[in-house]
C-alpha positions as a Python dict, from the first residue, in 0.01 Angstrom:
ca = {
    (1, 'M'): (0, 0, 0),
    (2, 'R'): (113, -36, -363),
    (3, 'R'): (354, 253, -312),
    (4, 'L'): (488, 88, 1),
    (5, 'L'): (554, -235, -186),
    (6, 'I'): (724, -53, -473),
    (7, 'V'): (949, 122, -223),
    (8, 'L'): (1014, -218, -62),
    (9, 'A'): (1111, -364, -399),
    (10, 'V'): (1360, -83, -451),
    (11, 'L'): (1502, -86, -101),
    (12, 'L'): (1529, -462, -48),
    (13, 'P'): (1844, -506, -260),
    (14, 'C'): (1995, -205, -82),
    (15, 'A'): (1896, -351, 254),
    (16, 'C'): (2061, -682, 165),
    (17, 'A'): (2380, -501, 71),
    (18, 'A'): (2365, -293, 390),
    (19, 'A'): (2313, -604, 604),
    (20, 'D'): (2608, -772, 437),
    (21, 'A'): (2821, -466, 510),
    (22, 'A'): (2703, -462, 872),
    (23, 'I'): (2797, -824, 923),
    (24, 'T'): (3148, -762, 794),
    (25, 'R'): (3207, -407, 910),
    (26, 'A'): (3481, -507, 1156),
    (27, 'S'): (3749, -394, 911),
    (28, 'K'): (3799, -292, 550),
    (29, 'H'): (4007, -601, 500),
    (30, 'R'): (3720, -829, 600),
    (31, 'R'): (3479, -640, 371),
    (32, 'R'): (3715, -692, 79),
    (33, 'A'): (3747, -1061, 171),
    (34, 'C'): (3369, -1104, 174),
    (35, 'R'): (3330, -940, -167),
    (36, 'R'): (3608, -1157, -307),
    (37, 'D'): (3461, -1478, -162),
    (38, 'L'): (3100, -1416, -252),
    (39, 'G'): (3178, -1286, -600),
    (40, 'A'): (2976, -1068, -829),
    (41, 'S'): (2656, -1268, -783),
    (42, 'A'): (2620, -1155, -422),
    (43, 'N'): (2655, -791, -522),
    (44, 'A'): (2388, -824, -790),
    (45, 'G'): (2111, -865, -532),
    (46, 'P'): (1775, -1038, -584),
    (47, 'D'): (1634, -1073, -934),
    (48, 'L'): (1378, -800, -1006),
    (49, 'K'): (1131, -1057, -1137),
    (50, 'D'): (1146, -1238, -802),
    (51, 'I'): (1098, -909, -620),
    (52, 'A'): (793, -837, -835),
    (53, 'T'): (649, -1181, -754),
    (54, 'F'): (711, -1129, -384),
    (55, 'T'): (543, -789, -400),
    (56, 'R'): (241, -931, -583),
    (57, 'V'): (195, -1219, -334),
    (58, 'F'): (227, -973, -47),
    (59, 'E'): (-45, -757, -202),
    (60, 'I'): (-276, -1054, -268),
    (61, 'I'): (-252, -1168, 94),
    (62, 'K'): (-324, -821, 224),
    (63, 'Q'): (-631, -786, 1),
    (64, 'A'): (-784, -1134, -7),
    (65, 'Y'): (-680, -1336, 300),
    (66, 'V'): (-979, -1432, 515),
    (67, 'D'): (-846, -1246, 821),
    (68, 'P'): (-654, -918, 842),
    (69, 'V'): (-277, -965, 860),
    (70, 'S'): (-32, -693, 960),
    (71, 'D'): (262, -600, 740),
    (72, 'H'): (498, -687, 1026),
    (73, 'A'): (354, -1037, 1068),
    (74, 'L'): (386, -1107, 695),
    (75, 'M'): (746, -988, 683),
    (76, 'Q'): (835, -1197, 989),
    (77, 'S'): (683, -1503, 822),
    (78, 'A'): (871, -1429, 500),
    (79, 'L'): (1201, -1405, 686),
    (80, 'R'): (1135, -1732, 870),
    (81, 'G'): (1046, -1908, 547),
    (82, 'M'): (1354, -1772, 372),
    (83, 'L'): (1584, -1926, 633),
    (84, 'S'): (1394, -2244, 721),
    (85, 'G'): (1412, -2356, 359),
    (86, 'L'): (1792, -2367, 371),
    (87, 'D'): (1853, -2643, 627),
    (88, 'P'): (1721, -2763, 965),
    (89, 'H'): (1943, -2527, 1166),
    (90, 'S'): (1921, -2187, 995),
    (91, 'E'): (1641, -1968, 1130),
    (92, 'F'): (1520, -1616, 1192),
    (93, 'L'): (1529, -1525, 1562),
    (94, 'D'): (1306, -1252, 1695),
    (95, 'A'): (1405, -1088, 2023),
    (96, 'K'): (1222, -1351, 2229),
    (97, 'A'): (1382, -1644, 2046),
    (98, 'L'): (1723, -1482, 2073),
    (99, 'H'): (1674, -1447, 2448),
    (100, 'Q'): (1585, -1816, 2469),
    (101, 'L'): (1901, -1905, 2278),
    (102, 'D'): (2106, -1700, 2524),
    (103, 'E'): (1937, -1885, 2810),
    (104, 'D'): (2015, -2223, 2656),
    (105, 'T'): (2387, -2150, 2635),
    (106, 'S'): (2404, -1981, 2976),
    (107, 'G'): (2290, -2294, 3160),
    (108, 'E'): (1960, -2175, 3314),
    (109, 'Y'): (1601, -2144, 3189),
    (110, 'A'): (1245, -2232, 3289),
    (111, 'G'): (1096, -2536, 3117),
    (112, 'L'): (1114, -2914, 3088),
    (113, 'G'): (1474, -2979, 2991),
    (114, 'I'): (1454, -3128, 2642),
    (115, 'E'): (1634, -3065, 2315),
    (116, 'V'): (1395, -3096, 2020),
    (117, 'A'): (1415, -3079, 1642),
    (118, 'E'): (1142, -2997, 1391),
    (119, 'V'): (1110, -3293, 1153),
    (120, 'K'): (841, -3294, 884),
    (121, 'G'): (580, -3123, 1095),
    (122, 'T'): (662, -3302, 1420),
    (123, 'L'): (867, -3227, 1729),
    (124, 'R'): (1126, -3501, 1773),
    (125, 'I'): (1330, -3536, 2091),
    (126, 'I'): (1704, -3512, 2030),
    (127, 'A'): (1789, -3566, 2396),
    (128, 'P'): (1657, -3493, 2746),
    (129, 'I'): (1890, -3307, 2980),
    (130, 'D'): (2001, -3503, 3285),
    (131, 'G'): (1807, -3445, 3606),
    (132, 'T'): (1526, -3244, 3445),
    (133, 'P'): (1148, -3312, 3450),
    (134, 'A'): (1170, -3460, 3099),
    (135, 'Q'): (1445, -3705, 3192),
    (136, 'K'): (1272, -3805, 3518),
    (137, 'A'): (945, -3868, 3330),
    (138, 'G'): (1116, -4118, 3101),
    (139, 'I'): (1135, -3909, 2784),
    (140, 'R'): (1413, -4044, 2561),
    (141, 'A'): (1604, -3953, 2248),
    (142, 'G'): (1395, -4036, 1941),
    (143, 'D'): (1054, -3980, 2106),
    (144, 'I'): (797, -3765, 1924),
    (145, 'I'): (573, -3506, 2091),
    (146, 'L'): (226, -3550, 1939),
    (147, 'G'): (26, -3317, 2161),
    (148, 'I'): (40, -3060, 2440),
    (149, 'D'): (-232, -3036, 2706),
    (150, 'G'): (-469, -3252, 2504),
    (151, 'K'): (-431, -3059, 2179),
    (152, 'A'): (-261, -3215, 1878),
    (153, 'I'): (42, -3026, 1754),
    (154, 'D'): (-29, -2826, 1440),
    (155, 'P'): (249, -2892, 1184),
    (156, 'D'): (207, -2532, 1066),
    (157, 'A'): (246, -2387, 1416),
    (158, 'L'): (552, -2560, 1558),
    (159, 'D'): (692, -2233, 1691),
    (160, 'A'): (384, -2195, 1910),
    (161, 'A'): (426, -2553, 2031),
    (162, 'L'): (788, -2486, 2123),
    (163, 'D'): (683, -2176, 2316),
    (164, 'A'): (423, -2381, 2502),
    (165, 'L'): (691, -2613, 2638),
    (166, 'R'): (832, -2326, 2842),
    (167, 'G'): (651, -2151, 3122),
    (168, 'K'): (663, -2043, 3482),
    (169, 'P'): (835, -2277, 3728),
    (170, 'G'): (575, -2490, 3907),
    (171, 'S'): (322, -2487, 3624),
    (172, 'A'): (207, -2823, 3489),
    (173, 'I'): (194, -2949, 3132),
    (174, 'T'): (75, -3276, 2978),
    (175, 'L'): (265, -3412, 2679),
    (176, 'T'): (139, -3681, 2445),
    (177, 'I'): (452, -3880, 2367),
    (178, 'L'): (517, -4155, 2115),
    (179, 'H'): (823, -4345, 2231),
    (180, 'A'): (1064, -4456, 1961),
    (181, 'G'): (959, -4803, 1846),
    (182, 'A'): (622, -4789, 2026),
    (183, 'S'): (287, -4831, 1850),
    (184, 'Q'): (70, -4628, 2089),
    (185, 'P'): (133, -4284, 2242),
    (186, 'I'): (115, -4214, 2615),
    (187, 'N'): (34, -3903, 2819),
    (188, 'L'): (297, -3772, 3059),
    (189, 'R'): (228, -3498, 3313),
    (190, 'L'): (531, -3284, 3389),
    (191, 'V'): (589, -2983, 3612),
    (192, 'R'): (811, -2708, 3475),
    (193, 'E'): (1118, -2616, 3674),
    (194, 'T'): (1394, -2362, 3660),
    (195, 'I'): (1643, -2576, 3475),
    (196, 'Q'): (1986, -2538, 3624),
    (197, 'V'): (2188, -2727, 3370),
    (198, 'P'): (2501, -2870, 3533),
    (199, 'S'): (2685, -2953, 3216),
    (200, 'V'): (2947, -3166, 3397),
    (201, 'R'): (2897, -3439, 3657),
    (202, 'S'): (3160, -3678, 3781),
    (203, 'R'): (3246, -3937, 4042),
    (204, 'L'): (3499, -4208, 4115),
    (205, 'L'): (3388, -4551, 3997),
    (206, 'A'): (3679, -4727, 4157),
    (207, 'P'): (4007, -4608, 4308),
    (208, 'G'): (4188, -4420, 4032),
    (209, 'F'): (3906, -4435, 3774),
    (210, 'A'): (3671, -4147, 3702),
    (211, 'Y'): (3336, -4126, 3529),
    (212, 'V'): (3264, -3786, 3370),
    (213, 'R'): (2926, -3702, 3218),
    (214, 'I'): (2894, -3393, 2995),
    (215, 'S'): (2527, -3329, 2914),
    (216, 'Q'): (2584, -3029, 2685),
    (217, 'F'): (2852, -2772, 2605),
    (218, 'Q'): (2792, -2430, 2758),
    (219, 'A'): (3002, -2135, 2865),
    (220, 'D'): (3128, -2285, 3193),
    (221, 'T'): (3177, -2647, 3080),
    (222, 'T'): (3556, -2634, 3049),
    (223, 'S'): (3619, -2466, 3383),
    (224, 'E'): (3375, -2704, 3554),
    (225, 'L'): (3543, -3008, 3396),
    (226, 'Q'): (3884, -2893, 3514),
    (227, 'R'): (3753, -2816, 3863),
    (228, 'Q'): (3588, -3156, 3906),
    (229, 'L'): (3883, -3356, 3773),
    (230, 'D'): (4116, -3162, 4002),
    (231, 'A'): (3887, -3238, 4297),
    (232, 'L'): (3883, -3610, 4216),
    (233, 'Q'): (4261, -3623, 4191),
    (234, 'R'): (4309, -3432, 4516),
    (235, 'K'): (4081, -3684, 4683),
    (236, 'D'): (4217, -4004, 4532),
    (237, 'G'): (4551, -3922, 4371),
    (238, 'P'): (4643, -3934, 4000),
    (239, 'L'): (4380, -4095, 3781),
    (240, 'K'): (4462, -4424, 3609),
    (241, 'G'): (4180, -4390, 3355),
    (242, 'A'): (3847, -4224, 3285),
    (243, 'V'): (3517, -4264, 3103),
    (244, 'L'): (3382, -3957, 2921),
    (245, 'D'): (3008, -4002, 2863),
    (246, 'L'): (2876, -3796, 2570),
    (247, 'R'): (2561, -4001, 2512),
    (248, 'S'): (2248, -3794, 2444),
    (249, 'N'): (2462, -3479, 2439),
    (250, 'P'): (2295, -3250, 2181),
    (251, 'G'): (2597, -3019, 2150),
    (252, 'G'): (2618, -2652, 2238),
    (253, 'L'): (2899, -2400, 2207),
    (254, 'V'): (3172, -2498, 1961),
    (255, 'T'): (3429, -2301, 2160),
    (256, 'A'): (3347, -2504, 2472),
    (257, 'A'): (3378, -2832, 2280),
    (258, 'V'): (3717, -2731, 2140),
    (259, 'A'): (3836, -2642, 2490),
    (260, 'V'): (3719, -2978, 2632),
    (261, 'A'): (3898, -3172, 2357),
    (262, 'D'): (4208, -2964, 2429),
    (263, 'D'): (4187, -3070, 2794),
    (264, 'F'): (4263, -3430, 2691),
    (265, 'L'): (4524, -3360, 2421),
    (266, 'D'): (4881, -3232, 2430),
    (267, 'S'): (4903, -3138, 2062),
    (268, 'G'): (4746, -3190, 1721),
    (269, 'V'): (4445, -3066, 1527),
    (270, 'I'): (4114, -3066, 1714),
    (271, 'V'): (3879, -2959, 1435),
    (272, 'S'): (3879, -2739, 1126),
    (273, 'T'): (3594, -2540, 976),
    (274, 'R'): (3536, -2446, 612),
    (275, 'G'): (3281, -2204, 468),
    (276, 'R'): (3226, -1963, 179),
    (277, 'L'): (3383, -1672, 363),
    (278, 'S'): (3754, -1676, 432),
    (279, 'Q'): (3699, -1593, 800),
    (280, 'S'): (3501, -1917, 832),
    (281, 'D'): (3815, -2119, 752),
    (282, 'T'): (3972, -2199, 1088),
    (283, 'I'): (4195, -2471, 1229),
    (284, 'F'): (4178, -2532, 1603),
    (285, 'R'): (4488, -2695, 1753),
    (286, 'A'): (4551, -2849, 2093),
    (287, 'T'): (4794, -2700, 2341),
    (288, 'P'): (5011, -2886, 2595),
    (289, 'G'): (4831, -2993, 2911),
    (290, 'D'): (4645, -3327, 2911),
    (291, 'L'): (4439, -3331, 3232),
    (292, 'L'): (4476, -3711, 3252),
    (293, 'H'): (4848, -3709, 3169),
    (294, 'G'): (4798, -3979, 2905),
    (295, 'A'): (4589, -4216, 3120),
    (296, 'P'): (4344, -4440, 2928),
    (297, 'L'): (4025, -4270, 2814),
    (298, 'V'): (3699, -4422, 2690),
    (299, 'V'): (3433, -4204, 2523),
    (300, 'L'): (3071, -4321, 2514),
    (301, 'I'): (2853, -4203, 2222),
    (302, 'D'): (2510, -4283, 2079),
    (303, 'G'): (2252, -4152, 1833),
    (304, 'G'): (2188, -3851, 2056),
    (305, 'T'): (2554, -3742, 2049),
    (306, 'A'): (2543, -3444, 1813),
    (307, 'S'): (2717, -3133, 1689),
    (308, 'A'): (2972, -3000, 1941),
    (309, 'A'): (2978, -3337, 2117),
    (310, 'E'): (3082, -3497, 1788),
    (311, 'I'): (3369, -3249, 1762),
    (312, 'V'): (3509, -3384, 2089),
    (313, 'A'): (3452, -3748, 1995),
    (314, 'G'): (3605, -3700, 1649),
    (315, 'A'): (3910, -3518, 1784),
    (316, 'L'): (3985, -3781, 2047),
    (317, 'K'): (3929, -4065, 1800),
    (318, 'D'): (4138, -3928, 1512),
    (319, 'N'): (4421, -3833, 1746),
    (320, 'H'): (4416, -4189, 1886),
    (321, 'R'): (4367, -4050, 2234),
    (322, 'A'): (4054, -4245, 2325),
    (323, 'V'): (3854, -4556, 2243),
    (324, 'L'): (3499, -4474, 2130),
    (325, 'M'): (3225, -4713, 2242),
    (326, 'G'): (2850, -4720, 2187),
    (327, 'R'): (2646, -4645, 1876),
    (328, 'R'): (2692, -4428, 1568),
    (329, 'S'): (2653, -4058, 1652),
    (330, 'F'): (2388, -3820, 1515),
    (331, 'G'): (2582, -3665, 1225),
    (332, 'K'): (2552, -3287, 1255),
    (333, 'G'): (2872, -3147, 1108),
    (334, 'S'): (2766, -2789, 1045),
    (335, 'V'): (2845, -2464, 1227),
    (336, 'Q'): (2586, -2192, 1291),
    (337, 'S'): (2663, -1824, 1348),
    (338, 'V'): (2425, -1580, 1516),
    (339, 'L'): (2425, -1252, 1322),
    (340, 'P'): (2250, -960, 1498),
    (341, 'L'): (1992, -744, 1321),
    (342, 'P'): (1839, -408, 1417),
    (343, 'D'): (1561, -397, 1679),
    (344, 'G'): (1703, -693, 1873),
    (345, 'D'): (1636, -965, 1613),
    (346, 'A'): (1902, -1198, 1471),
    (347, 'V'): (1973, -1454, 1201),
    (348, 'K'): (2108, -1795, 1294),
    (349, 'L'): (2278, -1910, 976),
    (350, 'T'): (2481, -2214, 881),
    (351, 'T'): (2813, -2057, 782),
    (352, 'A'): (3055, -2351, 775),
    (353, 'R'): (3103, -2725, 796),
    (354, 'Y'): (3351, -2875, 1035),
    (355, 'Y'): (3600, -3151, 963),
    (356, 'T'): (3767, -3396, 1198),
    (357, 'P'): (4148, -3406, 1228),
    (358, 'D'): (4156, -3668, 950),
    (359, 'G'): (3971, -3423, 724),
    (360, 'D'): (3639, -3609, 730),
    (361, 'S'): (3299, -3443, 739),
    (362, 'I'): (3053, -3629, 961),
    (363, 'Q'): (2752, -3441, 820),
    (364, 'A'): (2458, -3685, 794),
    (365, 'R'): (2705, -3972, 848),
    (366, 'G'): (2795, -3954, 1214),
    (367, 'I'): (3097, -4101, 1388),
    (368, 'T'): (3131, -4477, 1405),
    (369, 'P'): (3256, -4602, 1742),
    (370, 'D'): (3558, -4830, 1761),
    (371, 'I'): (3345, -5081, 1950),
    (372, 'E'): (2968, -5096, 1900),
    (373, 'L'): (2761, -5182, 2206),
    (374, 'A'): (2392, -5260, 2244),
    (375, 'D'): (2249, -5044, 2521),
    (376, 'N'): (1886, -4993, 2615),
    (377, 'L'): (1966, -4633, 2705),
    (378, 'Q'): (2084, -4560, 2353),
    (379, 'V'): (1833, -4469, 2081),
    (380, 'S'): (1980, -4389, 1741),
    (381, 'V'): (1798, -4077, 1623),
    (382, 'S'): (2025, -4068, 1319),
    (383, 'K'): (1834, -4366, 1177),
    (384, 'S'): (1531, -4143, 1119),
    (385, 'P'): (1490, -4115, 739),
    (386, 'E'): (1326, -3773, 772),
    (387, 'L'): (1602, -3626, 984),
    (388, 'S'): (1876, -3792, 783),
    (389, 'S'): (1737, -3647, 462),
    (390, 'R'): (1740, -3294, 605),
    (391, 'E'): (2094, -3332, 740),
    (392, 'A'): (2195, -3463, 397),
    (393, 'D'): (2105, -3120, 257),
    (394, 'L'): (2429, -2998, 415),
    (395, 'L'): (2655, -3270, 278),
    (396, 'G'): (2974, -3130, 132),
    (397, 'T'): (3268, -3271, -57),
    (398, 'S'): (3525, -3364, 205),
    (399, 'R'): (3790, -3537, -6),
    (400, 'R'): (4021, -3238, -35),
    (401, 'F'): (3979, -3155, 333),
    (402, 'R'): (4050, -3518, 424),
    (403, 'Q'): (4383, -3500, 243),
    (404, 'R'): (4459, -3165, 405),
    (405, 'G'): (4377, -3310, 746),
    (406, 'R'): (4620, -3597, 695),
    (407, 'E'): (4890, -3354, 595),
    (408, 'Q'): (4824, -3150, 909),
    (409, 'R'): (4846, -3461, 1125),
    (410, 'R'): (5178, -3563, 970),
    (411, 'H'): (5323, -3235, 1094),
    (412, 'G'): (5276, -3316, 1456),
    (413, 'H'): (4991, -3417, 1682),
    (414, 'A'): (4944, -3635, 1984),
    (415, 'G'): (5102, -3967, 1902),
    (416, 'R'): (4928, -4298, 1932),
    (417, 'R'): (4896, -4371, 2302),
    (418, 'G'): (4901, -4731, 2409),
    (419, 'L'): (4641, -4826, 2667),
    (420, 'V'): (4821, -4934, 2979),
    (421, 'A'): (4733, -5231, 3193),
    (422, 'G'): (4547, -5179, 3516),
    (423, 'S'): (4230, -5274, 3695),
    (424, 'G'): (3866, -5208, 3610),
    (425, 'P'): (3818, -5015, 3284),
    (426, 'A'): (4186, -5012, 3194),
    (427, 'R'): (4192, -5392, 3177),
    (428, 'C'): (3875, -5392, 2966),
    (429, 'C'): (4019, -5133, 2728),
    (430, 'R'): (4365, -5277, 2684),
    (431, 'R'): (4461, -5308, 2318),
    (432, 'W'): (4101, -5276, 2198),
    (433, 'R'): (4176, -5009, 1938),
    (434, 'P'): (4430, -5203, 1726),
    (435, 'R'): (4216, -5517, 1744),
    (436, 'A'): (3869, -5372, 1703),
    (437, 'R'): (3916, -5069, 1481),
    (438, 'G'): (3755, -5112, 1144),
    (439, 'R'): (3534, -5403, 1248),
    (440, 'Q'): (3157, -5380, 1235),
    (441, 'R'): (3140, -5614, 1533),
    (442, 'P'): (3394, -5672, 1807),
    (443, 'H'): (3621, -5971, 1785),
    (444, 'P'): (3462, -6271, 1964),
    (445, 'R'): (3722, -6244, 2238),
    (446, 'L'): (3607, -5889, 2304),
    (447, 'E'): (3234, -5956, 2330),
    (448, 'A'): (3231, -6063, 2695),
    (449, 'P'): (3446, -5778, 2829),
    (450, 'S'): (3253, -5535, 2608),
    (451, 'A'): (2925, -5645, 2765),
    (452, 'R'): (3072, -5612, 3114),
    (453, 'F'): (3204, -5266, 3035),
    (454, 'S'): (2868, -5156, 2891),
    (455, 'S'): (2684, -5267, 3206),
    (456, 'W'): (2946, -5100, 3422),
    (457, 'C'): (2907, -4766, 3241),
    (458, 'C'): (2526, -4781, 3249),
    (459, 'A'): (2531, -4847, 3624),
    (460, 'A'): (2765, -4554, 3668),
    (461, 'R'): (2529, -4321, 3484),
    (462, 'A'): (2228, -4442, 3682),
    (463, 'V'): (2364, -4295, 4006),
    (464, 'F'): (2299, -3947, 3870),
}
């Protein structure tokens, strides 16, 4: 065993270098860029003293731990610990976890239909997915799962708890749930289903006015959005306005979010990303082709609006294309890349932060709506001190990117669109942005129509 660990100590720096080369092997140019960006410190590899400590701890566990532990199990735990200590979103994915990630972005899996985050030894609900057993049972953003099938969740075994949430369709599970703001937990019995996640739902609220709900961003979201808006317009003629509901949307594929924002813009910056590697620095720009042809657009957000959903909200707000209503969003402004490893494993690593068209990072800050609305369907998860502190680990200096974003916007983007007069939502929205922007509370003259609009949107969502 000692020989094995000595060999490990010698090979680990080489393995790190080989993994780095594998990640960037696409071209010699990219390899040179990585070496230039990471600098000499990355090439130096781990400190030998740290390697010796790791080797010694490994040996102690093998010799003295109360139960036998395999070398593979210890290495898997070491890899998980190495990544989980970075931020809430970086993690080691074994083949099973990688398969689950692929399922989540494909739009179909077997389970309950909830997005959860690990927060200080607990499982906190980010958002339930519309139409799933979790949503039907009344699980809401901000709830905490305390137990599964009568057993309290072990803070040191959250991976096992996450696995237990999934299972065969038709099998039952009992969750002990503490609702946000409640003093006593309750037990909820749910039956697992094959979760077909329709990421887009829509209907006409009134002649000429559409309600569009995007529950998460997956591979087919953009094509489905275009198909449904086309169907509504074929049925009722050109739209006079629309409501885009991103409440409790936990995010998803960044590429899908960029494409959705592009669907409502004719030009301008959608989002930019910045990381340590040069290939992480990207600016996404809109192309001509606004699906609504400039008709008024309202975007609903809340504390469960996170990640890719915030990209869409930020792009439409900074380009003055839409009025944002609701509550402050979650505040996840980081980008994760999935880097494959041998034997079917992978590393999900935070590789960049994203910045809105104005150059602002929303990391741990969220997006403030133009008009704040009280809504009993909205629970602000971003108010959690535990979760906010972990998201704050990824805070970056955004001042220079903010200036760069303003310079980009001066060189052409969708101009400020006035909200036209009309009936229903268009009348409610008219001139709200210039009057309400920058205020913590709406102008007194806006309070009554704001309340009417909030009720109207909630009723629209209830039909689904």
